[in-house]
C-alpha positions in Angstrom: 9.0 46.7 24.0 7.3 49.4 21.8 10.5 50.2 19.9 10.9 46.5 18.8 7.4 46.4 17.2 7.0 46.4 13.5 6.8 49.8 11.8 3.3 48.8 10.6 2.2 49.1 14.2 4.8 51.4 15.7 4.3 54.3 13.2 0.5 54.5 13.6 0.8 54.1 17.4 3.4 56.8 17.7 1.4 59.1 15.4 -1.8 58.4 17.3 0.0 59.1 20.6 1.3 62.4 19.2 -2.2 63.4 17.9 -3.8 62.4 21.2 -1.2 64.4 23.2 -1.6 67.4 21.0 -5.4 67.3 21.2 -5.4 66.9 25.0 -2.9 69.8 25.4 -4.9 72.1 23.1 -8.1 71.1 25.0 -6.5 71.7 28.4 -5.2 75.1 27.2 -8.7 76.0 25.8 -10.4 74.9 29.0 -8.0 76.9 31.2 -8.5 80.0 29.1 -12.3 79.5 29.2 -12.2 79.1 33.0 -10.2 82.3 33.3 -12.6 84.1 31.0 -15.7 82.9 32.9 -14.1 84.0 36.2 -13.1 87.4 34.9 -16.4 88.0 33.2 -18.2 87.1 36.5 -15.9 89.4 38.5 -16.2 92.3 36.1 -20.0 92.1 36.0 -20.2 91.7 39.8 -17.8 94.7 40.2 -19.9 96.9 37.9 -23.1 95.9 39.7 -21.5 96.5 43.1 -20.2 99.9 42.3 -23.6 100.9 41.0 -25.3 99.7 44.2 -22.6 101.2 46.4 -23.7 104.7 45.4 -27.3 103.9 46.3 -26.4 102.1 49.6 -24.3 105.1 50.8 -27.4 107.1 51.6 -29.2 104.1 53.2 -26.2 103.5 55.5 -25.8 107.1 56.3 -29.4 107.4 57.5 -29.4 103.9 59.0 -32.3 102.8 56.6 -32.1 99.0 56.7 -35.2 98.5 54.6 -34.0 100.7 51.8 -30.7 98.9 51.8 -32.5 95.5 51.7 -34.7 96.6 48.8 -31.6 97.8 46.8 -29.7 94.5 47.1 -32.8 92.2 46.8 -34.0 93.8 43.5 -31.5 91.9 41.2 -32.7 88.6 42.6 -36.3 89.4 42.1 -35.8 90.4 38.5 -33.8 87.2 37.8 -31.1 89.2 36.1 -27.6 87.9 35.3 -26.4 89.1 38.7 -28.5 86.3 40.2 -25.4 84.2 39.5 -24.1 85.6 42.8 -25.0 83.6 45.8 -25.7 86.6 48.0 -25.2 90.4 48.4 -24.3 91.5 51.9 -24.0 95.1 53.2 -21.6 95.6 56.1 -21.4 98.6 58.3 -18.1 100.2 59.4 -17.7 97.6 62.1 -17.9 94.7 59.6 -21.3 93.6 60.9 -24.2 92.6 58.6 -26.3 95.7 58.0 -28.6 94.1 55.3 -28.4 91.0 53.0 -30.2 89.5 50.1 -30.8 86.4 52.1 -31.6 87.4 55.7 -32.2 83.9 56.8 -28.7 82.8 55.9 -27.0 86.1 56.9 -28.9 87.6 59.8 -28.7 91.4 60.4 -26.1 92.5 63.0 -24.1 89.2 62.6 -20.3 89.5 62.6 -18.9 88.7 59.2 -16.3 86.4 60.7 -19.1 84.4 62.3 -20.7 83.4 59.0 -18.2 80.7 58.2 -14.6 80.0 57.5 -14.7 81.4 54.0 -16.3 84.7 55.3 -13.7 84.8 58.1 -11.0 85.0 55.4 -12.6 88.0 53.6 -13.2 89.7 57.0 -9.5 89.4 57.8 -8.7 90.8 54.3 -11.0 93.9 54.8 -9.7 94.5 58.4 -6.1 94.5 57.1 -6.8 97.2 54.5 -8.0 100.3 56.4 -5.6 102.6 54.6 -7.4 102.1 51.3 -11.1 103.1 51.9 -11.9 102.9 48.1 -10.0 99.7 47.1 -11.9 96.8 45.7 -10.8 93.4 47.1 -11.1 90.0 45.4 -10.7 86.9 47.5 -10.7 83.3 46.1 -11.3 80.9 48.9 -12.3 77.2 49.2 -16.0 77.3 48.3 -16.6 81.0 47.5 -15.3 83.9 45.4 -15.8 87.3 47.1 -15.7 90.9 45.8 -15.5 93.5 48.6 -16.6 97.0 47.2 -16.2 99.9 49.6 -19.3 102.1 50.3 -17.6 105.5 50.7 -17.6 109.2 49.7 -14.7 111.7 49.9 -12.4 108.8 51.0 -14.7 108.2 54.0 -15.7 104.6 54.2 -18.9 103.9 56.1 -19.5 100.3 55.0 -18.7 97.5 52.5 -20.8 95.6 49.9 -19.9 91.9 49.7 -20.7 90.1 46.4 -20.5 86.4 47.3 -20.3 83.8 44.5 -20.5 80.0 45.1 -18.0 78.2 43.0 -20.5 75.5 42.3 -22.4 77.9 40.1 -19.2 78.8 38.2 -18.4 75.1 37.8 -22.0 74.6 36.5 -21.4 77.0 33.7 -17.9 75.6 33.1 -19.4 72.1 32.7 -21.0 73.1 29.5 -17.7 74.4 28.2 -16.0 71.1 29.1 -18.7 69.1 27.3 -18.4 71.2 24.2 -14.6 70.9 24.3 -14.8 67.2 24.8 -17.2 66.8 21.9 -15.0 68.8 19.6 -11.8 66.9 20.7 -13.5 63.5 20.2 -14.7 64.6 16.7 -11.1 65.7 15.8 -9.7 62.4 17.2 -12.3 60.4 15.3 -11.2 62.0 12.1 -7.4 62.2 12.6 -6.7 58.8 14.2 -8.1 56.7 11.3 -6.3 59.0 8.8 -3.1 58.5 10.9 -3.6 54.8 10.9 -4.3 54.6 7.2 -1.3 56.8 6.2 0.9 55.0 8.7 0.1 51.6 7.2 0.3 53.0 3.7 3.8 54.4 4.3 5.0 51.2 5.9 3.5 48.8 3.3 6.1 49.7 0.6 8.9 49.3 3.1 7.5 46.0 4.2 7.4 44.8 0.6 11.0 45.9 0.0 12.1 44.3 3.2 10.4 41.1 2.3 12.0 41.0 -1.1 15.5 41.8 0.3 15.2 39.1 2.9 14.6 36.5 0.2 17.6 37.4 -1.9 19.7 34.5 -0.6 16.8 32.1 -1.3 16.8 32.9 -5.0 16.3 35.6 -7.5 14.3 38.4 -5.9 11.0 39.4 -7.4 10.6 42.8 -9.1 8.5 45.6 -7.6 5.6 47.2 -9.4 6.5 50.9 -9.7 2.8 51.8 -9.6 2.5 50.6 -6.0 4.3 53.8 -4.8 4.5 56.3 -7.7 5.8 59.2 -5.5 9.3 60.7 -5.5 10.1 60.9 -1.8 12.6 58.8 0.1 10.4 55.6 -0.2 10.0 56.2 -3.9 13.8 56.6 -4.2 14.2 53.3 -2.3 11.9 51.7 -4.8 14.0 53.0 -7.7 17.2 51.9 -6.0 15.7 48.4 -5.5 14.8 48.3 -9.1 18.3 49.3 -10.2 19.9 46.8 -7.8 17.6 44.1 -9.2 18.5 45.0 -12.8 22.2 44.9 -11.8 21.8 41.5 -10.1 20.0 40.0 -13.1 22.6 41.4 -15.5 25.4 40.0 -13.3 23.6 36.6 -13.0 23.1 36.4 -16.8 26.8 37.4 -17.3 27.9 34.7 -14.8 25.7 32.1 -16.5 27.0 33.1 -19.9 30.6 32.9 -18.6 30.0 29.5 -17.0 28.4 28.3 -20.2 31.2 29.5 -22.4 33.8 28.0 -20.1 31.9 24.7 -20.1 31.6 24.8 -23.9 35.3 25.6 -24.2 36.2 22.8 -21.9 34.0 20.4 -23.8 35.5 21.6 -27.1 39.0 21.0 -25.8 38.1 17.6 -24.5 36.3 16.5 -27.7 39.2 17.8 -29.9 41.7 15.9 -27.8 39.6 12.7 -28.0 39.2 13.1 -31.7 42.9 13.5 -32.3 43.6 10.4 -30.2 40.9 8.4 -32.1 42.1 9.6 -35.6 45.5 7.8 -35.4 44.3 4.2 -34.7 41.2 4.9 -36.9 43.4 5.7 -39.9 45.4 2.5 -39.4 42.3 0.4 -39.1 40.9 1.8 -42.3 44.1 1.2 -44.2 44.2 -2.4 -42.9 40.7 -3.0 -44.1 41.5 -1.5 -47.5 44.5 -3.8 -47.8 42.4 -6.8 -46.7 39.7 -6.0 -49.3 42.3 -6.0 -52.1 44.4 -9.0 -51.0 42.0 -11.0 -48.8 40.1 -14.1 -49.7 37.2 -13.6 -52.1 34.8 -15.4 -49.7 31.5 -13.5 -49.9 30.9 -13.7 -46.2 34.3 -12.2 -45.4 33.8 -9.5 -48.0 30.4 -8.6 -46.5 31.9 -8.5 -43.0 34.8 -6.3 -44.2 32.4 -3.9 -45.9 30.3 -3.7 -42.8 33.4 -2.8 -40.7 34.5 -0.3 -43.3 31.2 1.5 -43.2 31.2 1.6 -39.4 34.7 3.0 -39.2 33.9 5.5 -41.9 31.0 6.8 -39.8 33.3 7.1 -36.8 35.7 9.0 -39.0 33.0 11.4 -40.1 31.9 12.0 -36.6 35.4 12.7 -35.4 36.0 15.0 -38.3 32.9 17.0 -37.2 34.4 17.5 -33.8 37.5 19.0 -35.3 36.0 22.4 -36.3 38.5 25.1 -37.1 37.7 28.4 -38.7 40.8 28.9 -40.9 41.7 32.0 -42.8 42.9 30.0 -45.8 39.6 30.5 -47.5 38.7 33.6 -49.5 36.5 36.5 -48.4 32.7 36.0 -48.3 30.9 37.1 -51.4 27.3 37.4 -52.5 27.5 34.2 -54.6 28.4 32.3 -51.4 24.9 33.1 -50.1 23.5 32.0 -53.5 25.4 28.7 -53.2 23.9 28.1 -49.8 20.4 28.7 -51.1 21.1 26.3 -54.0 22.3 23.6 -51.6 19.5 23.7 -49.1 16.6 24.2 -51.4 16.2 20.5 -52.4 16.0 19.5 -48.8 13.4 22.2 -48.1 11.3 21.1 -51.1 11.3 17.5 -49.9 10.0 18.7 -46.5 7.4 21.0 -48.0 9.1 23.9 -46.3 9.0 27.4 -47.7 12.2 29.5 -47.3 12.3 33.3 -47.5 15.7 34.9 -48.2 16.8 38.5 -47.7 20.4 39.4 -48.3 21.9 42.9 -47.7 25.7 42.6 -47.6 28.4 44.4 -49.6 30.6 42.3 -51.9 33.0 41.0 -50.6 33.1 41.0 -46.8 36.4 40.6 -44.8 35.4 37.2 -43.2 36.4 33.7 -44.4 33.7 32.3 -46.7 34.2 28.5 -46.0 33.3 28.5 -42.2 30.5 31.1 -42.8 29.0 28.9 -45.5 29.2 25.9 -43.2 27.6 27.8 -40.3 24.7 29.1 -42.5 24.1 25.7 -44.1 23.9 24.0 -40.6 21.5 26.7 -39.3 19.2 26.6 -42.3 19.0 22.8 -42.4 18.3 22.7 -38.7 15.5 25.2 -39.2 14.0 23.2 -42.1 14.0 20.1 -40.0 12.5 22.0 -37.0 9.8 23.7 -39.1 8.3 20.3 -40.2 6.1 19.7 -43.2 4.5 22.9 -44.7 6.5 25.0 -42.3 8.2 28.3 -43.0 11.8 29.4 -42.6 13.2 33.0 -43.0 16.8 33.9 -43.5 18.3 37.4 -43.2 22.0 38.3 -43.9 23.2 41.8 -43.3 26.7 43.3 -43.3 27.8 46.6 -41.9 31.2 48.1 -41.5 31.6 46.4 -38.1 29.6 43.1 -38.2 28.0 40.4 -40.3 24.6 39.4 -38.9 23.0 36.1 -39.8 19.4 35.5 -38.7 17.5 32.2 -39.3 14.0 31.6 -37.8 11.4 28.9 -38.2 7.8 28.5 -37.1 8.1 24.9 -35.8 8.0 23.7 -32.3 9.4 26.3 -29.9 12.4 25.4 -27.8 11.8 24.7 -24.1 13.9 26.3 -21.4 15.7 23.0 -20.8 16.6 22.7 -24.5 17.9 26.3 -24.6 20.2 25.6 -21.6 22.0 22.8 -23.4 21.4 24.0 -27.0 25.0 24.3 -28.2 26.5 21.2 -26.4 27.6 18.3 -28.6 25.6 15.1 -28.9 22.4 16.7 -27.8 20.0 16.4 -30.7 16.5 17.8 -30.4 15.0 15.6 -33.1 15.1 12.0 -34.1 17.5 12.7 -36.8 21.1 13.9 -36.7 23.9 13.3 -34.2 23.5 16.6 -32.3 26.6 18.2 -33.7 25.1 20.8 -36.0 24.6 23.6 -33.5 27.8 22.6 -31.7 29.7 23.2 -35.0 27.9 26.5 -35.4 28.9 27.6 -31.9 32.5 26.5 -32.5 32.7 28.4 -35.8 31.1 31.6 -34.4 33.4 31.5 -31.3 36.6 30.9 -33.3 35.7 33.8 -35.6 35.4 36.1 -32.5 31.6 36.3 -32.8 28.6 35.0 -30.9 25.5 33.0 -31.5 22.3 33.0 -29.5 18.8 31.6 -29.7 15.6 33.6 -29.1 12.0 32.3 -28.8 8.6 33.8 -29.0 5.2 32.2 -28.7 5.4 30.9 -32.3 9.0 31.3 -33.6 12.5 30.1 -32.8 15.2 32.4 -34.0 19.0 32.0 -34.2 21.1 35.1 -34.4 24.8 35.0 -35.3 27.0 38.2 -35.1 30.5 38.0 -36.6 33.0 40.9 -36.3 34.5 42.1 -39.6 38.2 42.8 -39.7 39.8 44.2 -42.9 43.2 42.9 -41.7 42.2 39.3 -42.6 44.6 38.3 -45.4 42.9 36.5 -48.2 46.2 35.0 -49.4 47.1 33.5 -46.0 47.2 29.7 -46.5 48.3 28.7 -43.0 46.3 26.1 -41.1 46.2 28.2 -37.9 42.7 29.4 -36.9 42.1 33.1 -37.0 42.0 34.7 -33.5 40.8 38.3 -33.3 42.7 40.8 -31.2 
């Protein structure tokens, strides 16, 4: 079915059919008008010629001068004038018999008009039926001929009739040239319009095909964006392009939001799980450390036993430190953040940076003080800077920016070490996922927990040569510096 075809075929075909129909209709109308014009021109010229001859033939008929009549009607054919388009000129007397003709061998003198053939019989009947109008010119269009009957009369006395006979083949011969010209012009127009129609039809459908293809693949994955330069116009198709772009932006934003929500929920669940496990481990761990301490003081002084006890104590202490790292709580018991806290962080991390041969650039623009607890912020910043120093490697570079406004505190730490891969970024803030050979994988986890508990956010950005961590913490003047409770601060 035509209507089930793709628009890339249906639109050009329908447009081509419309162009073809229009061209044929215009050509047919032109040809019909040309035929009528040819016919009317021929009849008019024949009528003018016949009326002129009728005045000359009146005298010849009146004096029964056949030779003079013959010379009068034969003259146009001898001169090869335009009237030679007529097949014959025939002069009839009052009894509708041939008095003279331009072709005596075809139309003998004294022959009855009705005896010359079926077509002549029709014009004979027409003349016989019109005796009341001696000066009326008759036109008769029959099968093979076109006749004009011009009365030869004076003072309303009709003494004969001049018949101008045209063979329609001659008219068709002239009309053939008009048909050829019309066909040539029509074909030329079609040769120009049909390729243009095909080109524009395909061009109009191509953007729709592209949008349809993109939409059909939405369920298979993230749809691809469309280049706005493919269709830079502002019609309905251009509006569809814009709508697709807006839909794609909304879908990507929704997808990112869903991924972020899932990630936050997963991190929160992991945090609750690790905190619960840490609390459960702390109780027996404390008892075991106390038992080892008692055993060291009151046990046997055997060197092997003491060595074993010390080994156990170090292992349990490492477990205690790891568990303590999992119990991150941003409490409001600490004072507000001040400028010297940033200086303290610089002082603490500089030796480590010097050992690694890493250069650190600091830029601090914060008012003094800021309504945010200093202890967790210091811990967060130290972890980020030490991670950056470790990632930068020998002779690397680290940059640290701290900026405070009325609403937020922003911490930015970047390094020029190995750039994080997409897989690393996906699991960046999960516990026990170290990205180097050193550390237990809890540094960024602790940073995430602190930022989240302070009502802020932390994210990682990468370029072709840099890895950047950005922390945004909201500032709330309602934080009470004197609050010494152990409950974490939760923003409204």
